[in-house]
N, C-alpha and C positions, 0 to 999 in steps of 0.2 A: 375455618378461615385460612389456616396455613395450607390445607389441601387445595382450596380454591385458588389461592395465590400461586401455588406451585403449578397447578394445571393451566392457569392463565399464562404464566411465563413459558411453559412448554409450547402452548399454542402460538404465542407471539414469536418465539424463537424459530419454530418450524416454518411459520409463514415468512419470516424474514429470510430464513435460509433458502426457501424456494424462490423468493424474489431475487436474492443475490445470484443464485445459480442461473436464473432466467436472464438477468442482465449480463452476466459474464458470457453465457452462451450466445446471446445476441451480438455482443462485441466480437467474439471469435468468429461467428458466422459472417459478420460484416467485413472483417479483415480477410476472410477466405474468399468472399465474393470479389473484393478489390483485387486480390491476387489473381483470381481466375480471369478477371477482365484484363489485367495487365498481361497475362499469358496469351489471351486471345489476340490482343493488339499486336504483341510481338510476333506471334505466329503468322498473322495475316499480313504483316509488313512484307512487301515484295523485296526479295534480295536482288541486288544488282548483279547482272550477268557480265562477267568480264568480256570485253570485245577482243576478237583475235587481232594479234599484232602483225603489222606488215614486216616485210624483210628489211625495209629501210630503218624502221624503229629498232628492230633487233640488232642491226649492225651498229647503230649509234650507241645502244646500250652496252654492247661489247667493247666498243672503243672507249667509252667513258669508264668502264670498269678497269680496262687495262691502264688508262691514264691514272686513275686513282691508285692502282697497285704500284706503278712506277713512282708516283709521288710519295707513297708511304715508305718505299724502300729508300728513296733519297733522304727522307727525313730521319730514317733510322740510322743511316751511315753518317749523316752530318753531325758534327760535334757542336754543342751549344756554345754560344759566345760566353766568355768568362764574366762579362759585365751584366749579363742577363740572369737573374736568379730563376730557379725553377718555379713554374707556376704553382701556387698553393693548392693543396688538395681540398676538394669540397668538404665542408663540414657535415658530419653525420647529424641528422635531426635527432633531438632528444626524444625519449619515450613519451614525455608529456605531449610534445608536438605531434608525434605519431598518433597517440590516442585521440587528440583533439581533431586531427584530420579524419580519423576513422569515424568519429561521432558525427562530424559535419557531413561526411559522405552518406552515412546511414540516415541522417535527418533529411538530406537532400533527396534521397530516394523515396522518402515518405512511407517507409515500411517499418512496422513495429515488430512483426514476426518474420525475421529473416535469418539466414544462415551465414556461414563464413564467406559466402560469395560476396556479400555486400561491401566488405572492406578490402576485397582483393581486386575487383574489377568493376567497371561500370555495369549496372544491371541491364542496360540496353545492349551491351556488347556480348552478353551471354549467348551461347548456342542453344538450340532447341533442347538438346539433351540436358544442359545445365538448368534450363527452366523447368523441365520435367522433374529433375531431382529436387529443385526448390519447392515445387508444388507438392511432391511426395512428402518432403520434410514438414511442410505446413499442415498437410493432412494428418501426418503422424502427431504433430503438436495438438491439433484439435481433438483427435481421438484420445491422446494421453490426458489432456485437460479434462475432457468429459469423464473419462474413467476415474481420474483422481477425485473429482467432485462427487461422482456417484459412490465411490468407496468411502468418502468422508461423510456423505449424507446418510448412509445407512446407520452407522452407530449414532449419528446425531439425532435421528428419529427415535432410537431405542434408549439411549442414555442421555444424561443431562450434561453433555460435554461439547456442544457445538462451538462454544466460545473459545475453547482451547485450540481449535483447528481452523475455523472459518470466520466466525463473527468477530472475535477479538483480533485475529491477525488480519482478516480481510484479504486484500490483494497481497499483502506482505507475506502471507503464508506460502504463496506460490514461489516467491523469491527464495525462501528458506528451504522448503521441502523439495520443490521441483525446479531448482535454479537453472538446470540445463534447458528448460523449456522457454526461458526468457533470455535469448542471446543479446537483446538490445542492451547496451551498457548503462544507459541513463537511469532506469529504475533501480539498478543494483548499486549505483554510486554511493548512497548512504551507508550501505553495509560495508563497503570498502573503506569509507572514511572513519566511521565510528562504530565498528561492529559490537564492541562491548556495551555501549549505551543502548544500541538498538535491541540486542538480545535481552539485556537486563530489563528494559522497559516492557518488552513483549511478554516475557515469561513471568516476571513478578506481577504484572497487571493481571495476567491470566490466573495466577495463583490467588490473587486478592479476590477476583470475581468468583472463583470456585469456593473460596472460604466464605464469602458473603452468602452464596447460595446454600452452603452447608449450614450456616447460621439460621437462615430463614426456614429451612426445612426441619430444624430441630423443634420438636413439639414443646411449646411453652418453656423455652430455655430461660428466658429472663424472669419468669415467675415461679419456676420450679424451686422447691425447697430442698431437694436432695443434693448432697454434696457433689456427686459425680456429674450431675447435669450442670450445676453452676461452675464447676471446675472446667468441664469441657467447653462451656460457653466462654469462659475467661481466656483459656488457652487459644481457642480459635479467634477470639477478638484481638488478642495481642498479635497473633500471626497475620491477621488481616491488616491491622494498622501498620505493621512493619513492611509487608509486601506492597501495600498501597503507597506508603510514603516513599519507599525506595524506587518503586517503579515510576511514580509520578516525577520524582526528582531526576531520574535518568531521562525521561521523555522531555522535560522542560530544558534540561541542560543541552540535549541534542538540538532542540528547536532553536535555542539562542546561539549555539555554535554555528548552525546553518545561516541564521540571520537573513540577509538579503538574498542569499543563494537558494533559499528554500522556496517551495511552492507557496506563493502568497506573500513572501517577504517577511518583514518585521510584523506586519499585521497578523499573519498566521502565528508567529511566535507569541505575540500578546494573547491571541485567542487560545492557543494551547496552554499558556500559563493560567488563564482564567479557568479553563477546563480542569486543570490539575488542582487548582485551589478549591474548586467547587466540590471535589471529592475528598480532599485531604483535610481541609479546615473543619467541616462537619464531623469527621471521624475523631479528630482531636478534641472537639467540643463534647462529643459523646463520651470520650474517656474522662474528661473533666467532670461531667455531670455524674458519672458513675463513681469516681474515686473521691471527689471533693464534696459535691452536693448530695450524694447518695440519693439521687432522683432517678428512679428507673424509667419513669415515663418520659422525662426529658432525654435520657440516654437513648431510649428506643427511637424517639423522634429524630434526633440528630443523626443517629446511625442510619435510619431509613433514608434520610436526605443524602447521606454519603453514598449509600448503595445505589440510589436513583441516579446520581451523577456518574458513578462508575459504570452502571449499566448503559447510560447514555453514551459515554465515551467508548465503551467496548462494543456495544451491539448497535444502538441507534445511529451512532456516527457512521458506522460502516454501511448501513443500509442507505442513509442519506447521501454519503459521499459516492458510493457506487452508482446509485440512481442518478445523481447529478452528473457525474463524469461520463456515464454511458449514454444518457438520453439528452440532457440539457446542453452539455458541452459540445455536442455535434453541430449545433447551429450558431455557436458563438465562440470566437477565438479568445476573448477576454474572460477566462474562467476564474481568475483569482478572487475577485470580489465575492462571487457566489461560493467559492471554496471556503473563504474566511467565514462567511455567514453560516455555512454548514457546521463549522466547528462550534460557533456560539449556540446555534440551535440544538446541537446534540445533547447539551446538558440543561439548557434552559427549559426546553419542552418537557423532558421527563420530570424535572423537579417541580415545575409548575403544575403538571398533571397530578403529581403526588399531593401537593398542597390543596389542589381543587378537590381531590378525592377525600382528603381528610376533612375538609370544610363541609362537604356534602354528607359524609358518612357519620361524622362525630355528632353525638347528641348534644343539646344545649347544656352548658355548665350549671352547677348549682347556684352560682351567683346570679346568672341571668334569670333562672326560674324564680329565685327569691325576689328579685326586682320586679318581675312581672306580677307576682302575687301581691306585693305591697301596693303597686299601682292599682291593681284591681280592687283591693280593700278600700 
């Protein structure tokens, strides 16, 4: 049974990994096509040829320049009146204002994969050489992104570690590992605001998922009578509970610190809180069943629900979210209701599937059999 479960998880994770890579590749190719279209439009735009100037126009320009020069000299030699204060110097804009203007410029250009050109000058004022450099940089981005995912896919198919790099991190892994490939500032803003909470949530949750998989792959850990097997199961269980609780607390804290500024607003914060509770509460109930009630069956039931919710938050949510953002959000600007729905569905569907499987696979209890026998008599 454990071998079948492990094989099923490997198949599901591999299929989800291939689907995520396909959606990411489609998004990158779409952005590349948009950039090529922009380049072609800019290249085909006829440039205005300057008309030759007549002698009269040239003479007037020289006289105007001489008059401006004499006026500047007169102003330099003239002393200012004592009653007139010197004009105030223009105020230097703050760094926050500069950053806001830079983000507005990048949003106005409508480009997500851009270089430093976007906040230095208008994209339509770039020369053909600058456009070629921008296209080369985007081509390099696409090749680097494909190479990164191919490099991460190979060990994922051989080892049981895709959660640590792609599934659990999702798009976020790119911001951490290949940050230079995402020059647009908006996706990196959470990491600049609360980097400690983000990294704690990601890595502790990854450790919790890895420990859960290690527990399920242990042969008959809960029913073994050997001291080493029970001790190993207990140590891994405590580590799982600690990593899960701290990782969920960091994620919920960050979600509520974002509040209305996050994607989906407070509705998303409430949904993420429900997602965290769906994994943490069953884990603590499993601990209570093991230490207080001494009920191994109930302990395993609650722990399986916790792992199902964690798997939904780590793997299933990434697949749902990436599919929704890449395919569905293209035709609708109002993506937040669907985004919040993805958060709720990420743990409701796995837990419901687990309960349905248990209902269909479990044999009838002794009480039900006895009742049926009595009625037959």
